[in-house]
N, CA, C and O atoms as a GROMACS GRO file, in nm:
protein
  492
    1MET      N    1   1.911  -1.828  -3.183
    1MET     CA    2   1.879  -1.667  -3.199
    1MET      C    3   1.846  -1.614  -3.071
    1MET      O    4   1.748  -1.669  -3.020
    2PRO      N    5   1.897  -1.527  -3.007
    2PRO     CA    6   1.857  -1.484  -2.854
    2PRO      C    7   1.700  -1.396  -2.888
    2PRO      O    8   1.643  -1.351  -2.988
    3ASN      N    9   1.679  -1.401  -2.765
    3ASN     CA   10   1.532  -1.332  -2.744
    3ASN      C   11   1.550  -1.150  -2.844
    3ASN      O   12   1.654  -1.086  -2.862
    4PRO      N   13   1.445  -1.123  -2.875
    4PRO     CA   14   1.491  -1.019  -2.957
    4PRO      C   15   1.410  -0.904  -2.871
    4PRO      O   16   1.402  -0.791  -2.919
    5ALA      N   17   1.348  -0.934  -2.740
    5ALA     CA   18   1.286  -0.840  -2.660
    5ALA      C   19   1.382  -0.795  -2.549
    5ALA      O   20   1.483  -0.856  -2.512
    6SER      N   21   1.346  -0.705  -2.514
    6SER     CA   22   1.445  -0.669  -2.421
    6SER      C   23   1.394  -0.595  -2.252
    6SER      O   24   1.291  -0.540  -2.290
    7THR      N   25   1.400  -0.576  -2.164
    7THR     CA   26   1.326  -0.506  -2.032
    7THR      C   27   1.371  -0.340  -2.101
    7THR      O   28   1.289  -0.255  -2.067
    8THR      N   29   1.422  -0.316  -2.139
    8THR     CA   30   1.401  -0.136  -2.216
    8THR      C   31   1.300  -0.171  -2.339
    8THR      O   32   1.258  -0.068  -2.391
    9ASP      N   33   1.260  -0.264  -2.386
    9ASP     CA   34   1.109  -0.273  -2.487
    9ASP      C   35   1.025  -0.239  -2.421
    9ASP      O   36   0.950  -0.149  -2.462
   10ILE      N   37   1.001  -0.307  -2.271
   10ILE     CA   38   0.900  -0.368  -2.176
   10ILE      C   39   0.899  -0.178  -2.134
   10ILE      O   40   0.803  -0.102  -2.152
   11ALA      N   41   1.012  -0.148  -2.086
   11ALA     CA   42   0.990   0.034  -2.050
   11ALA      C   43   0.936   0.077  -2.127
   11ALA      O   44   0.846   0.150  -2.086
   12ASN      N   45   0.947   0.066  -2.279
   12ASN     CA   46   0.933   0.213  -2.369
   12ASN      C   47   0.777   0.163  -2.367
   12ASN      O   48   0.710   0.250  -2.311
   13ARG      N   49   0.716   0.079  -2.399
   13ARG     CA   50   0.580   0.002  -2.362
   13ARG      C   51   0.518   0.098  -2.259
   13ARG      O   52   0.415   0.160  -2.285
   14TRP      N   53   0.589   0.111  -2.129
   14TRP     CA   54   0.472   0.124  -2.006
   14TRP      C   55   0.555   0.201  -1.935
   14TRP      O   56   0.543   0.321  -1.958
   15ARG      N   57   0.640   0.167  -1.852
   15ARG     CA   58   0.717   0.328  -1.791
   15ARG      C   59   0.858   0.298  -1.741
   15ARG      O   60   0.891   0.184  -1.773
   16PRO      N   61   0.922   0.343  -1.695
   16PRO     CA   62   1.034   0.319  -1.602
   16PRO      C   63   1.080   0.157  -1.520
   16PRO      O   64   0.992   0.105  -1.451
   17LEU      N   65   1.148   0.121  -1.527
   17LEU     CA   66   1.107  -0.024  -1.406
   17LEU      C   67   1.187  -0.061  -1.297
   17LEU      O   68   1.303  -0.098  -1.317
   18THR      N   69   1.134  -0.054  -1.175
   18THR     CA   70   1.249  -0.028  -1.048
   18THR      C   71   1.288  -0.156  -1.126
   18THR      O   72   1.239  -0.221  -1.218
   19THR      N   73   1.439  -0.165  -1.016
   19THR     CA   74   1.569  -0.270  -1.053
   19THR      C   75   1.474  -0.409  -0.985
   19THR      O   76   1.530  -0.515  -1.014
   20SER      N   77   1.365  -0.427  -0.915
   20SER     CA   78   1.318  -0.588  -0.914
   20SER      C   79   1.216  -0.581  -1.019
   20SER      O   80   1.159  -0.690  -1.033
   21GLU      N   81   1.173  -0.486  -1.099
   21GLU     CA   82   1.026  -0.502  -1.197
   21GLU      C   83   1.150  -0.538  -1.266
   21GLU      O   84   1.136  -0.659  -1.284
   22THR      N   85   1.259  -0.505  -1.315
   22THR     CA   86   1.340  -0.528  -1.456
   22THR      C   87   1.422  -0.702  -1.453
   22THR      O   88   1.460  -0.763  -1.552
   23ILE      N   89   1.432  -0.750  -1.303
   23ILE     CA   90   1.467  -0.919  -1.312
   23ILE      C   91   1.328  -0.983  -1.324
   23ILE      O   92   1.329  -1.099  -1.365
   24VAL      N   93   1.192  -0.920  -1.291
   24VAL     CA   94   1.089  -1.001  -1.276
   24VAL      C   95   1.049  -0.972  -1.430
   24VAL      O   96   0.984  -1.071  -1.465
   25ALA      N   97   1.058  -0.880  -1.540
   25ALA     CA   98   1.082  -0.880  -1.649
   25ALA      C   99   1.148  -0.953  -1.760
   25ALA      O  100   1.112  -0.990  -1.872
   26ASP      N  101   1.247  -0.959  -1.695
   26ASP     CA  102   1.374  -1.018  -1.784
   26ASP      C  103   1.310  -1.151  -1.797
   26ASP      O  104   1.287  -1.203  -1.906
   27THR      N  105   1.284  -1.201  -1.692
   27THR     CA  106   1.271  -1.339  -1.636
   27THR      C  107   1.092  -1.394  -1.735
   27THR      O  108   1.049  -1.492  -1.795
   28LEU      N  109   1.057  -1.291  -1.706
   28LEU     CA  110   0.898  -1.351  -1.812
   28LEU      C  111   0.952  -1.331  -1.966
   28LEU      O  112   0.927  -1.405  -2.061
   29LEU      N  113   1.044  -1.193  -1.966
   29LEU     CA  114   1.034  -1.213  -2.144
   29LEU      C  115   1.095  -1.355  -2.149
   29LEU      O  116   1.013  -1.432  -2.199
   30GLY      N  117   1.238  -1.432  -2.106
   30GLY     CA  118   1.243  -1.573  -2.158
   30GLY      C  119   1.159  -1.628  -2.132
   30GLY      O  120   1.207  -1.738  -2.162
   31ASP      N  121   1.018  -1.661  -2.080
   31ASP     CA  122   0.932  -1.733  -2.024
   31ASP      C  123   0.861  -1.718  -2.180
   31ASP      O  124   0.868  -1.806  -2.266
   32ALA      N  125   0.808  -1.621  -2.193
   32ALA     CA  126   0.753  -1.565  -2.321
   32ALA      C  127   0.801  -1.620  -2.470
   32ALA      O  128   0.756  -1.676  -2.571
   33TRP      N  129   0.946  -1.556  -2.404
   33TRP     CA  130   1.045  -1.699  -2.588
   33TRP      C  131   1.016  -1.810  -2.585
   33TRP      O  132   0.953  -1.860  -2.679
   34ALA      N  133   1.041  -1.858  -2.510
   34ALA     CA  134   0.988  -2.030  -2.506
   34ALA      C  135   0.864  -2.046  -2.530
   34ALA      O  136   0.826  -2.144  -2.595
   35MET      N  137   0.794  -1.971  -2.490
   35MET     CA  138   0.643  -2.004  -2.507
   35MET      C  139   0.675  -2.048  -2.673
   35MET      O  140   0.706  -2.144  -2.743
   36LEU      N  141   0.639  -1.885  -2.680
   36LEU     CA  142   0.602  -1.888  -2.858
   36LEU      C  143   0.739  -1.950  -3.002
   36LEU      O  144   0.740  -1.940  -3.125
   37THR      N  145   0.865  -2.032  -2.868
   37THR     CA  146   0.919  -2.071  -3.013
   37THR      C  147   0.873  -2.210  -2.974
   37THR      O  148   0.907  -2.294  -3.057
   38SER      N  149   0.826  -2.244  -2.902
   38SER     CA  150   0.740  -2.396  -2.855
   38SER      C  151   0.591  -2.383  -3.004
   38SER      O  152   0.560  -2.433  -3.112
   39ARG      N  153   0.556  -2.299  -2.922
   39ARG     CA  154   0.431  -2.265  -3.031
   39ARG      C  155   0.454  -2.267  -3.169
   39ARG      O  156   0.376  -2.333  -3.238
   40ARG      N  157   0.538  -2.214  -3.218
   40ARG     CA  158   0.554  -2.169  -3.342
   40ARG      C  159   0.696  -2.197  -3.359
   40ARG      O  160   0.776  -2.104  -3.359
   41GLU      N  161   0.747  -2.366  -3.379
   41GLU     CA  162   0.841  -2.392  -3.409
   41GLU      C  163   0.960  -2.311  -3.499
   41GLU      O  164   1.070  -2.267  -3.469
   42THR      N  165   0.882  -2.313  -3.621
   42THR     CA  166   0.980  -2.236  -3.727
   42THR      C  167   1.025  -2.105  -3.694
   42THR      O  168   1.124  -2.074  -3.759
   43LEU      N  169   0.985  -2.010  -3.608
   43LEU     CA  170   0.934  -1.873  -3.582
   43LEU      C  171   1.129  -1.804  -3.577
   43LEU      O  172   1.154  -1.695  -3.628
   44GLU      N  173   1.240  -1.887  -3.509
   44GLU     CA  174   1.355  -1.860  -3.541
   44GLU      C  175   1.391  -1.795  -3.771
   44GLU      O  176   1.430  -1.698  -3.837
   45ALA      N  177   1.328  -1.967  -3.790
   45ALA     CA  178   1.381  -1.985  -3.918
   45ALA      C  179   1.264  -1.862  -3.974
   45ALA      O  180   1.319  -1.841  -4.082
   46ASP      N  181   1.173  -1.793  -3.975
   46ASP     CA  182   1.083  -1.710  -4.032
   46ASP      C  183   1.117  -1.595  -4.010
   46ASP      O  184   1.098  -1.522  -4.108
   47MET      N  185   1.184  -1.516  -3.876
   47MET     CA  186   1.230  -1.419  -3.907
   47MET      C  187   1.401  -1.406  -3.954
   47MET      O  188   1.456  -1.297  -3.949
   48THR      N  189   1.449  -1.488  -3.983
   48THR     CA  190   1.597  -1.496  -4.060
   48THR      C  191   1.534  -1.507  -4.177
   48THR      O  192   1.517  -1.394  -4.224
   49ALA      N  193   1.500  -1.575  -4.234
   49ALA     CA  194   1.377  -1.509  -4.394
   49ALA      C  195   1.353  -1.435  -4.387
   49ALA      O  196   1.407  -1.372  -4.478
   50GLY      N  197   1.257  -1.334  -4.296
   50GLY     CA  198   1.236  -1.173  -4.346
   50GLY      C  199   1.082  -1.236  -4.325
   50GLY      O  200   0.995  -1.150  -4.317
   51THR      N  201   1.033  -1.388  -4.315
   51THR     CA  202   0.809  -1.384  -4.351
   51THR      C  203   0.745  -1.313  -4.210
   51THR      O  204   0.630  -1.269  -4.203
   52VAL      N  205   0.851  -1.311  -4.095
   52VAL     CA  206   0.828  -1.233  -3.996
   52VAL      C  207   0.902  -1.136  -3.930
   52VAL      O  208   1.019  -1.149  -3.894
   53VAL      N  209   0.824  -1.026  -3.910
   53VAL     CA  210   0.884  -0.955  -3.938
   53VAL      C  211   0.930  -0.908  -3.728
   53VAL      O  212   0.842  -0.916  -3.642
   54GLU      N  213   1.058  -0.871  -3.701
   54GLU     CA  214   1.152  -0.926  -3.533
   54GLU      C  215   1.009  -0.814  -3.479
   54GLU      O  216   0.914  -0.861  -3.416
   55ALA      N  217   1.018  -0.661  -3.518
   55ALA     CA  218   0.938  -0.574  -3.466
   55ALA      C  219   0.814  -0.613  -3.398
   55ALA      O  220   0.791  -0.569  -3.286
   56ASN      N  221   0.714  -0.710  -3.470
   56ASN     CA  222   0.582  -0.798  -3.431
   56ASN      C  223   0.611  -0.894  -3.293
   56ASN      O  224   0.562  -0.906  -3.180
   57VAL      N  225   0.719  -0.954  -3.371
   57VAL     CA  226   0.765  -1.079  -3.239
   57VAL      C  227   0.805  -1.000  -3.066
   57VAL      O  228   0.786  -1.050  -2.955
   58VAL      N  229   0.878  -0.831  -3.109
   58VAL     CA  230   0.895  -0.804  -3.002
   58VAL      C  231   0.774  -0.699  -2.917
   58VAL      O  232   0.772  -0.662  -2.800
   59ARG      N  233   0.701  -0.677  -3.006
   59ARG     CA  234   0.523  -0.694  -2.976
   59ARG      C  235   0.456  -0.727  -2.901
   59ARG      O  236   0.401  -0.672  -2.806
   60VAL      N  237   0.457  -0.876  -2.963
   60VAL     CA  238   0.423  -0.935  -2.863
   60VAL      C  239   0.426  -1.030  -2.762
   60VAL      O  240   0.341  -1.085  -2.692
   61LEU      N  241   0.583  -1.036  -2.772
   61LEU     CA  242   0.624  -1.001  -2.624
   61LEU      C  243   0.632  -0.978  -2.501
   61LEU      O  244   0.657  -1.034  -2.394
   62CYS      N  245   0.594  -0.848  -2.560
   62CYS     CA  246   0.612  -0.747  -2.503
   62CYS      C  247   0.459  -0.726  -2.423
   62CYS      O  248   0.437  -0.672  -2.314
   63ALA      N  249   0.389  -0.772  -2.493
   63ALA     CA  250   0.220  -0.748  -2.459
   63ALA      C  251   0.208  -0.836  -2.360
   63ALA      O  252   0.148  -0.813  -2.255
   64MET      N  253   0.283  -0.974  -2.396
   64MET     CA  254   0.284  -1.099  -2.308
   64MET      C  255   0.306  -1.096  -2.194
   64MET      O  256   0.250  -1.176  -2.119
   65VAL      N  257   0.415  -0.979  -2.136
   65VAL     CA  258   0.511  -0.988  -2.023
   65VAL      C  259   0.382  -0.892  -1.963
   65VAL      O  260   0.308  -0.940  -1.878
   66LEU      N  261   0.357  -0.738  -2.020
   66LEU     CA  262   0.288  -0.653  -1.976
   66LEU      C  263   0.185  -0.726  -1.903
   66LEU      O  264   0.208  -0.739  -1.783
   67ARG      N  265   0.083  -0.775  -1.946
   67ARG     CA  266  -0.046  -0.823  -1.916
   67ARG      C  267   0.024  -0.927  -1.756
   67ARG      O  268  -0.056  -0.978  -1.678
   68VAL      N  269   0.109  -0.934  -1.745
   68VAL     CA  270   0.116  -1.015  -1.609
   68VAL      C  271   0.209  -0.870  -1.523
   68VAL      O  272   0.164  -0.881  -1.409
   69LEU      N  273   0.274  -0.789  -1.521
   69LEU     CA  274   0.387  -0.723  -1.515
   69LEU      C  275   0.243  -0.597  -1.449
   69LEU      O  276   0.255  -0.536  -1.343
   70LYS      N  277   0.117  -0.586  -1.545
   70LYS     CA  278   0.029  -0.502  -1.491
   70LYS      C  279  -0.055  -0.513  -1.388
   70LYS      O  280  -0.078  -0.425  -1.305
   71ASN      N  281  -0.117  -0.661  -1.395
   71ASN     CA  282  -0.148  -0.754  -1.298
   71ASN      C  283  -0.118  -0.830  -1.246
   71ASN      O  284  -0.201  -0.919  -1.258
   72PRO      N  285  -0.007  -0.871  -1.159
   72PRO     CA  286   0.057  -0.961  -1.140
   72PRO      C  287  -0.050  -1.055  -1.053
   72PRO      O  288  -0.049  -1.177  -1.070
   73ASP      N  289  -0.094  -1.027  -1.009
   73ASP     CA  290  -0.215  -1.135  -0.931
   73ASP      C  291  -0.373  -1.132  -0.964
   73ASP      O  292  -0.465  -1.142  -0.883
   74GLY      N  293  -0.379  -1.118  -1.078
   74GLY     CA  294  -0.496  -1.159  -1.180
   74GLY      C  295  -0.644  -1.091  -1.173
   74GLY      O  296  -0.743  -1.131  -1.233
   75TYR      N  297  -0.631  -0.935  -1.054
   75TYR     CA  298  -0.733  -0.933  -0.992
   75TYR      C  299  -0.836  -0.828  -1.124
   75TYR      O  300  -0.809  -0.726  -1.187
   76ASP      N  301  -0.956  -0.917  -1.117
   76ASP     CA  302  -1.008  -0.860  -1.236
   76ASP      C  303  -1.088  -0.758  -1.112
   76ASP      O  304  -1.003  -0.671  -1.095
   77THR      N  305  -1.170  -0.734  -1.047
   77THR     CA  306  -1.212  -0.612  -0.962
   77THR      C  307  -1.172  -0.560  -0.833
   77THR      O  308  -1.164  -0.630  -0.732
   78GLU      N  309  -1.146  -0.433  -0.836
   78GLU     CA  310  -1.113  -0.414  -0.674
   78GLU      C  311  -1.200  -0.300  -0.617
   78GLU      O  312  -1.265  -0.233  -0.697
   79ALA      N  313  -1.206  -0.272  -0.480
   79ALA     CA  314  -1.296  -0.155  -0.382
   79ALA      C  315  -1.215  -0.114  -0.309
   79ALA      O  316  -1.112  -0.175  -0.280
   80ILE      N  317  -1.246  -0.013  -0.271
   80ILE     CA  318  -1.172   0.047  -0.173
   80ILE      C  319  -1.258   0.194  -0.149
   80ILE      O  320  -1.303   0.276  -0.229
   81ASP      N  321  -1.258   0.183   0.031
   81ASP     CA  322  -1.421   0.203   0.084
   81ASP      C  323  -1.492   0.233  -0.026
   81ASP      O  324  -1.541   0.126  -0.062
   82ASP      N  325  -1.539   0.352  -0.128
   82ASP     CA  326  -1.654   0.356  -0.166
   82ASP      C  327  -1.598   0.392  -0.354
   82ASP      O  328  -1.670   0.454  -0.433
   83TRP      N  329  -1.486   0.346  -0.383
   83TRP     CA  330  -1.473   0.352  -0.452
   83TRP      C  331  -1.464   0.154  -0.583
   83TRP      O  332  -1.381   0.074  -0.539
   84SER      N  333  -1.524   0.116  -0.685
   84SER     CA  334  -1.470  -0.005  -0.754
   84SER      C  335  -1.435   0.060  -0.838
   84SER      O  336  -1.430   0.182  -0.852
   85GLY      N  337  -1.390  -0.081  -0.940
   85GLY     CA  338  -1.384  -0.066  -1.076
   85GLY      C  339  -1.317  -0.186  -1.109
   85GLY      O  340  -1.245  -0.235  -1.022
   86ARG      N  341  -1.328  -0.245  -1.225
   86ARG     CA  342  -1.339  -0.400  -1.248
   86ARG      C  343  -1.218  -0.363  -1.413
   86ARG      O  344  -1.254  -0.280  -1.497
   87ARG      N  345  -1.096  -0.435  -1.426
   87ARG     CA  346  -0.990  -0.455  -1.478
   87ARG      C  347  -1.072  -0.542  -1.609
   87ARG      O  348  -1.151  -0.632  -1.582
   88ASN      N  349  -1.041  -0.500  -1.762
   88ASN     CA  350  -1.041  -0.575  -1.818
   88ASN      C  351  -1.006  -0.649  -1.888
   88ASN      O  352  -0.931  -0.629  -1.983
   89ALA      N  353  -1.078  -0.802  -1.834
   89ALA     CA  354  -0.991  -0.905  -1.768
   89ALA      C  355  -0.896  -0.966  -1.952
   89ALA      O  356  -0.823  -1.065  -1.956
   90LEU      N  357  -0.918  -0.895  -2.051
   90LEU     CA  358  -0.879  -0.966  -2.165
   90LEU      C  359  -0.757  -0.853  -2.156
   90LEU      O  360  -0.672  -0.885  -2.238
   91GLY      N  361  -0.721  -0.742  -2.092
   91GLY     CA  362  -0.593  -0.691  -2.075
   91GLY      C  363  -0.498  -0.700  -2.007
   91GLY      O  364  -0.384  -0.695  -2.055
   92ALA      N  365  -0.517  -0.713  -1.911
   92ALA     CA  366  -0.452  -0.778  -1.789
   92ALA      C  367  -0.507  -0.893  -1.730
   92ALA      O  368  -0.617  -0.857  -1.688
   93ASP      N  369  -0.492  -1.006  -1.704
   93ASP     CA  370  -0.541  -1.109  -1.645
   93ASP      C  371  -0.462  -1.158  -1.588
   93ASP      O  372  -0.491  -1.254  -1.516
   94GLY      N  373  -0.340  -1.115  -1.598
   94GLY     CA  374  -0.198  -1.167  -1.436
   94GLY      C  375  -0.141  -1.300  -1.578
   94GLY      O  376  -0.019  -1.315  -1.591
   95LEU      N  377  -0.216  -1.365  -1.649
   95LEU     CA  378  -0.158  -1.429  -1.707
   95LEU      C  379  -0.055  -1.445  -1.848
   95LEU      O  380  -0.081  -1.394  -1.956
   96LEU      N  381   0.064  -1.527  -1.819
   96LEU     CA  382   0.189  -1.490  -1.930
   96LEU      C  383   0.136  -1.640  -2.052
   96LEU      O  384   0.162  -1.760  -2.058
   97ARG      N  385   0.050  -1.541  -2.131
   97ARG     CA  386  -0.029  -1.627  -2.256
   97ARG      C  387  -0.023  -1.556  -2.376
   97ARG      O  388  -0.024  -1.433  -2.371
   98VAL      N  389  -0.016  -1.612  -2.483
   98VAL     CA  390  -0.028  -1.511  -2.612
   98VAL      C  391  -0.119  -1.585  -2.687
   98VAL      O  392  -0.124  -1.700  -2.729
   99THR      N  393  -0.220  -1.440  -2.694
   99THR     CA  394  -0.361  -1.469  -2.762
   99THR      C  395  -0.351  -1.467  -2.907
   99THR      O  396  -0.258  -1.424  -2.976
  100PRO      N  397  -0.499  -1.539  -2.955
  100PRO     CA  398  -0.486  -1.581  -3.104
  100PRO      C  399  -0.430  -1.509  -3.189
  100PRO      O  400  -0.356  -1.552  -3.277
  101GLU      N  401  -0.470  -1.355  -3.165
  101GLU     CA  402  -0.430  -1.242  -3.256
  101GLU      C  403  -0.342  -1.230  -3.222
  101GLU      O  404  -0.343  -1.121  -3.279
  102GLU      N  405  -0.205  -1.234  -3.157
  102GLU     CA  406  -0.119  -1.232  -3.158
  102GLU      C  407  -0.050  -1.316  -3.188
  102GLU      O  408   0.069  -1.284  -3.193
  103LEU      N  409  -0.075  -1.416  -3.212
  103LEU     CA  410  -0.007  -1.570  -3.295
  103LEU      C  411  -0.016  -1.550  -3.398
  103LEU      O  412   0.086  -1.551  -3.468
  104ALA      N  413  -0.123  -1.528  -3.445
  104ALA     CA  414  -0.163  -1.514  -3.612
  104ALA      C  415  -0.041  -1.366  -3.656
  104ALA      O  416   0.007  -1.353  -3.769
  105ASP      N  417  -0.022  -1.300  -3.576
  105ASP     CA  418   0.049  -1.174  -3.632
  105ASP      C  419   0.166  -1.217  -3.699
  105ASP      O  420   0.212  -1.193  -3.811
  106ILE      N  421   0.213  -1.306  -3.578
  106ILE     CA  422   0.381  -1.378  -3.605
  106ILE      C  423   0.332  -1.519  -3.675
  106ILE      O  424   0.386  -1.625  -3.643
  107THR      N  425   0.252  -1.515  -3.746
  107THR     CA  426   0.221  -1.658  -3.845
  107THR      C  427   0.243  -1.632  -4.001
  107THR      O  428   0.135  -1.612  -4.056
  108PRO      N  429   0.322  -1.628  -4.064
  108PRO     CA  430   0.302  -1.570  -4.205
  108PRO      C  431   0.174  -1.677  -4.250
  108PRO      O  432   0.134  -1.792  -4.239
  109GLY      N  433   0.141  -1.532  -4.314
  109GLY     CA  434   0.026  -1.633  -4.423
  109GLY      C  435  -0.112  -1.641  -4.294
  109GLY      O  436  -0.220  -1.673  -4.346
  110ARG      N  437  -0.118  -1.620  -4.159
  110ARG     CA  438  -0.261  -1.666  -4.121
  110ARG      C  439  -0.298  -1.553  -4.072
  110ARG      O  440  -0.410  -1.575  -4.025
  111ARG      N  441  -0.257  -1.385  -4.044
  111ARG     CA  442  -0.324  -1.326  -4.013
  111ARG      C  443  -0.420  -1.269  -4.151
  111ARG      O  444  -0.526  -1.226  -4.108
  112GLY      N  445  -0.413  -1.258  -4.282
  112GLY     CA  446  -0.570  -1.247  -4.365
  112GLY      C  447  -0.714  -1.407  -4.308
  112GLY      O  448  -0.825  -1.428  -4.358
  113GLN      N  449  -0.661  -1.466  -4.219
  113GLN     CA  450  -0.740  -1.612  -4.198
  113GLN      C  451  -0.851  -1.602  -4.162
  113GLN      O  452  -0.861  -1.508  -4.083
  114ARG      N  453  -0.947  -1.656  -4.180
  114ARG     CA  454  -1.100  -1.626  -4.101
  114ARG      C  455  -1.126  -1.799  -4.065
  114ARG      O  456  -1.104  -1.898  -4.134
  115SER      N  457  -1.181  -1.784  -3.928
  115SER     CA  458  -1.205  -1.906  -3.907
  115SER      C  459  -1.383  -1.971  -3.898
  115SER      O  460  -1.445  -2.060  -3.840
  116VAL      N  461  -1.417  -1.823  -4.029
  116VAL     CA  462  -1.564  -1.918  -3.999
  116VAL      C  463  -1.603  -1.870  -4.154
  116VAL      O  464  -1.577  -1.757  -4.194
  117ARG      N  465  -1.675  -1.980  -4.241
  117ARG     CA  466  -1.651  -1.949  -4.423
  117ARG      C  467  -1.804  -1.936  -4.420
  117ARG      O  468  -1.887  -2.018  -4.381
  118LEU      N  469  -1.823  -1.800  -4.475
  118LEU     CA  470  -1.970  -1.793  -4.534
  118LEU      C  471  -2.008  -1.828  -4.686
  118LEU      O  472  -1.941  -1.831  -4.789
  119VAL      N  473  -2.136  -1.851  -4.657
  119VAL     CA  474  -2.188  -1.984  -4.749
  119VAL      C  475  -2.324  -1.918  -4.790
  119VAL      O  476  -2.426  -1.914  -4.722
  120ALA      N  477  -2.300  -1.854  -4.949
  120ALA     CA  478  -2.429  -1.874  -4.958
  120ALA      C  479  -2.549  -1.975  -5.023
  120ALA      O  480  -2.526  -2.072  -5.096
  121TYR      N  481  -2.684  -1.928  -4.979
  121TYR     CA  482  -2.781  -2.018  -4.961
  121TYR      C  483  -2.764  -2.099  -5.018
  121TYR      O  484  -2.697  -2.064  -5.115
  122GLY      N  485  -2.791  -2.242  -5.020
  122GLY     CA  486  -2.824  -2.336  -5.093
  122GLY      C  487  -2.700  -2.456  -5.125
  122GLY      O  488  -2.724  -2.574  -5.152
  123GLU      N  489  -2.531  -2.376  -5.113
  123GLU     CA  490  -2.398  -2.452  -5.070
  123GLU      C  491  -2.407  -2.550  -4.989
  123GLU      O  492  -2.306  -2.611  -4.954
   0.00000   0.00000   0.00000
């Protein structure tokens, strides 16, 4: 199965890409698709079966790539003269990665699961 996301999906979620950004984004989309299919070995079968929505996969792939495109060097703080700013480390850390929440969005049955089990006192 080919990668369901394209550079057009990236541009639609961010802004028009330059020629060099399009080349980088296309390469990163390939890397992100390889990462997802290695972590979720049944992803392609789940998409074919309809248990995973293709639009969710495209959204996750774009989010992974946009983290890199928006902050390729992974800067978390920036200062120019008397101005300084801090980036949200989770939103634009410059790393090509999939978050646990994104992985849950493309894993059948995982979205509703929680990692903490609450019990009544004495159980």
